[in-house]
C-alpha positions as a Markdown table, in Angstrom:
| # | Residue | x | y | z |
|---|---|---|---|---|
| 1 | Met | 46.9 | 10.5 | 12.1 |
| 2 | Met | 46.9 | 6.8 | 12.5 |
| 3 | Ile | 43.5 | 6.4 | 10.8 |
| 4 | Leu | 44.6 | 8.7 | 7.9 |
| 5 | Ser | 47.7 | 6.5 | 7.4 |
| 6 | Gly | 45.5 | 3.8 | 5.9 |
| 7 | Glu | 46.9 | 1.2 | 8.2 |
| 8 | Phe | 44.3 | 1.5 | 11.0 |
| 9 | Ile | 40.6 | 1.9 | 11.4 |
| 10 | Gly | 38.8 | 3.8 | 14.1 |
| 11 | Phe | 35.7 | 5.7 | 15.1 |
| 12 | Leu | 35.4 | 9.4 | 14.5 |
| 13 | Pro | 32.3 | 11.6 | 15.0 |
| 14 | Asp | 30.8 | 12.5 | 11.6 |
| 15 | His | 31.3 | 16.2 | 12.1 |
| 16 | Tyr | 35.0 | 15.7 | 12.8 |
| 17 | Ala | 35.6 | 13.3 | 9.8 |
| 18 | Asp | 33.5 | 15.2 | 7.2 |
| 19 | Lys | 36.4 | 17.0 | 5.6 |
| 20 | Trp | 38.4 | 13.9 | 5.1 |
| 21 | Val | 35.3 | 12.0 | 3.8 |
| 22 | Lys | 34.6 | 14.8 | 1.3 |
| 23 | Asp | 38.2 | 14.8 | 0.2 |
| 24 | Gly | 38.0 | 11.0 | -0.3 |
| 25 | Met | 40.6 | 10.2 | 2.3 |
| 26 | Leu | 38.2 | 8.4 | 4.7 |
| 27 | Arg | 35.0 | 6.4 | 4.3 |
| 28 | Ser | 32.5 | 5.0 | 6.7 |
| 29 | Ile | 32.4 | 1.3 | 7.4 |
| 30 | Lys | 28.9 | 0.0 | 8.0 |
| 31 | Pro | 27.6 | 3.4 | 9.3 |
| 32 | Arg | 24.2 | 1.9 | 10.3 |
| 33 | Thr | 25.9 | -0.7 | 12.5 |
| 34 | Tyr | 28.8 | 1.3 | 14.0 |
| 35 | Thr | 27.1 | 4.4 | 15.3 |
| 36 | Phe | 26.1 | 5.9 | 18.6 |
| 37 | Lys | 24.3 | 8.9 | 20.0 |
| 38 | Ser | 25.5 | 10.6 | 23.2 |
| 39 | Leu | 23.5 | 12.7 | 25.6 |
| 40 | His | 25.0 | 16.0 | 26.7 |
| 41 | Asn | 23.9 | 17.9 | 29.8 |
| 42 | Ile | 24.9 | 21.2 | 31.3 |
| 43 | Ala | 24.8 | 22.2 | 34.9 |
| 44 | Tyr | 24.4 | 25.7 | 36.3 |
| 45 | Arg | 22.9 | 27.3 | 39.4 |
| 46 | Glu | 19.2 | 28.1 | 39.1 |
| 47 | Ser | 20.1 | 31.6 | 40.3 |
| 48 | Asp | 22.4 | 32.0 | 37.2 |
| 49 | Ala | 19.7 | 30.9 | 34.7 |
| 50 | Glu | 19.1 | 34.5 | 33.5 |
| 51 | Arg | 22.7 | 35.5 | 33.1 |
| 52 | Pro | 23.4 | 36.4 | 29.5 |
| 53 | Val | 26.3 | 34.0 | 29.1 |
| 54 | Ile | 24.2 | 31.1 | 30.5 |
| 55 | Lys | 21.3 | 31.9 | 28.3 |
| 56 | Ala | 23.5 | 32.2 | 25.2 |
| 57 | Phe | 25.2 | 28.9 | 25.9 |
| 58 | Arg | 21.8 | 27.1 | 26.5 |
| 59 | Gln | 20.6 | 28.4 | 23.1 |
| 60 | Cys | 23.8 | 27.5 | 21.2 |
| 61 | Leu | 24.4 | 24.0 | 22.6 |
| 62 | Pro | 21.7 | 22.2 | 20.7 |
| 63 | Lys | 22.9 | 23.8 | 17.4 |
| 64 | Leu | 26.5 | 22.7 | 18.2 |
| 65 | Leu | 25.5 | 19.1 | 18.8 |
| 66 | Gln | 23.6 | 18.6 | 15.5 |
């Protein structure tokens, strides 16, 4: 809300800000300078590795983080 007011700047993940960028309400400032990548890990018991919910989550996570 504060960033969209036009009085503040801030950092938003690209996937979160995309709608406002497409609508012309936000723009990137030096996107090659102000960027970062984050590493995501999941933890689960080895004995649960074959559970359908764990397998599905492991398959979906990389797609969600693109």
